[in-house]
N, C-alpha and C positions, 0 to 999 in steps of 0.2 A: 917851400914845402907845400905840396898839393893838398894834403889833408893833415889835420892835427893827429897826434899820437893817441893810442889807447894805453892807459896805464892801469895796471893791477896792483893795488897797494894794500898790504897787510899791516894793520896798525890798531892801536887802542884809540878809537875815534874820540871817545869822551875825554880821555886824558889830554889828547892834542887840542881838542876844542877848548878846554878849560885853561890850559897853560899857554896856548897860542905860541908855541915854540916852533920856529921855522925849521922845516926838514929839507935838507939840501938834495936828497935823492930825487923826488919827483920834480923839483924845480929845475934840476939840470936837464931833464928830459924836454923841457920847453924853452930852453935858453934862447933868448932873442925873439921869442914869439910874444905878441900881445894877445892874451887870451880874453875874449869878450863873453864867451858862452861856455858853460861847463855843465855836462850831464854826469851826475853821480848815479852809479848803479850799485845797489846793495841787495841784501837778502833779508827776509823777515819770515821766520818759521810760523808766525801766527796768521799769516795771510793765506787766503784760498785762491787768489788771483793776483796778477801784477797790479801795483798801485803807483800812479804817477803823482808826484807832489810838486806843484809850482812854488818855488821858494823866493824868486826875485826876478824883476824885469818883466819883459813882454811875455804874454801868455802863448804867443803863436808857436813857439818851440814845443811847449808842453802839449799843445793841441796836435801838433804834427806827430809827436811820439804816439799819442793816443790813436791817431788815424793809422799809422804804420802798423802798430800792434794789432789793431782791430782787423786790418786787411789780411793779416796772417792767421786769423782764427782765434786770437786771444780776446778776453773780455776784461780789459783793464779798468780799474777805477781811477778817478782823477780828483785831486783836492788842492787847496791852497793852504799854506802853513807858514808861520813865522820862521825865518831862516837864520836867526842870529847864531845859533850853534854851528850850523853848517858853514856859514860865512867865516866864522872863526877857524873852522877846520881847513877851509880853502887857503886862508892866510898862512896857516901853519904848514900846509903841504907845498904850496906854490909861491907864497909871498905875493899873491895876486888877489884882486878884488873884482871878479867878473861882473859885467852888467847884467847878464842873464844866468840864473842858476835854477836847475830843476833836478829832481831825483826820481829814479825808477827803482822801486823796491820789488824784488822778485820773490814769489813764494817758492818754497822748496817742495819737492815731491813730484815735479814734472819729469818727463823723460829727457834723456840727453839730447835727442833731436829737437825737443821743444826749446831748450836753452840755446841750441845752435840757431834755431829760427829767430829767436830774439836778437842774437848777434847779427844775423843776416839782414833783418829788416831795419836795424838801426845803423848799419854801416854807412848809409848815405849821410847821416848826421855829421860824420867826420869830414865829408867833402863840403859841408856848409859852415865850416869854421867853428865847430863844436869840439871841445876837448872832452873826451870820455874817460872818466875815472871809475874803475870797478873797485869798490871799497869793501875789502875783506876785514870786517871789524871783529877783533878778538882781543882777549887779554894779552898783556905784554909778554907774559911767560910762554905764550903759545906761538910767538913770532920767531921764525928762524930765518936768518939772512940767506937768500938764494936757496930756499928749501929744496933739497935733493929730490924728495918724493914728488913735488910739484913739477920740477924740471923733467923727471922721468915720465910723468904722466903726459906732459905736453909733447915730449919726444915721441911717445907712443901714438898720440893723435896725428902728429906730422907723418909718421910712417903709414898710418892708416890712410891718410889723404893721398900719399904717393902711390900706395898699392891700389887704391880706388881709381886713381887717374890712369894707371897702367892697364887695368882691366875694367874699363868704364861700363862694359856690358853687365858687370856684376854690382853696379852701384846701388841698385835697389836692395840687394841682399845685405850690403854693408850698412845701409840706412836702417834696415830692420834690426840690426844688432844693437842699435842705440835706444831701444824701447824701455829697458829697465828704468824704474824711477830713481832719481837722484835725491838723497836726503841730506847729504853733507853740504852746508852752506858754501864752504870754500870751493868745492868741486862744481856746484851749480854755477857759481859766479865765474870761476875760471873757464868753464866751458863757453859761456857767453863771451868772455873777453877774448878767448882764442879765436872764435869765429869773427868777432869784430876786427881782429888783427889780421884777417885774411887767411886764417888756418895755417899760419906759419909759426916757426919758433920765434919767440921775441928777440928783437935785435939788441935790447939793453936789459941789464939787471942792475938793481940798485939796493942800497941799504944805508941807513943812517941812525944816529942816536943809540947805538948799541951799548953805550956806557950808562944808559938810563932806561929802565923798564918803561916809564911813562912816555918817553919820547921815541921809543923803538919803532922802526918801520922797515919794511923791505918790499920788494916787488919786481915787476917786469914791465917793459915798455915795448909796444909794437909801434915802430916809427914810420912804417910805410903802409 
């Protein structure tokens, strides 16, 4: 595998962190891979700008994310924080204990093109052995396996990409259509994940724990 997958995971993070119940869905996406570095991307409605949190391991990856975002016009913050809860979450999702763990929390309220720029500038991390997990944290009752609405949204984006490629001379006008602000945390995060995955429909869908609200999760995997 030339680069590690991008995973979009909808789950109740606090419940999984506390129960440490392994979820087979995401783990199947990296079967046979030794994951040493993980980047979590989440959303935080209280933020005014992206925030990078170094959780574990060497700081060079977190500093690299800071540089990449800054070079694209963002003004991210950066901090160091205890990672016990997030480490528990990773064990529950992947049954893995990575050497390096860091998290990028995105503010809501940016434009669609801004979230796409986040994905574009971070795609290089996948080629450097970093597994990217976009964490859509929500109550268990809000999790739907292979959510039809999200699949239709992604399909629409793929069609937009194909249309834009066919008439590349209109690419600027297509970009201008992405200016409205996005407030829904799930849509903000999925937009970044879609771009990180190469603006293609995800090659995998997964779900597990559907017999227990606390362990319930579902999501998508971009494998290439």
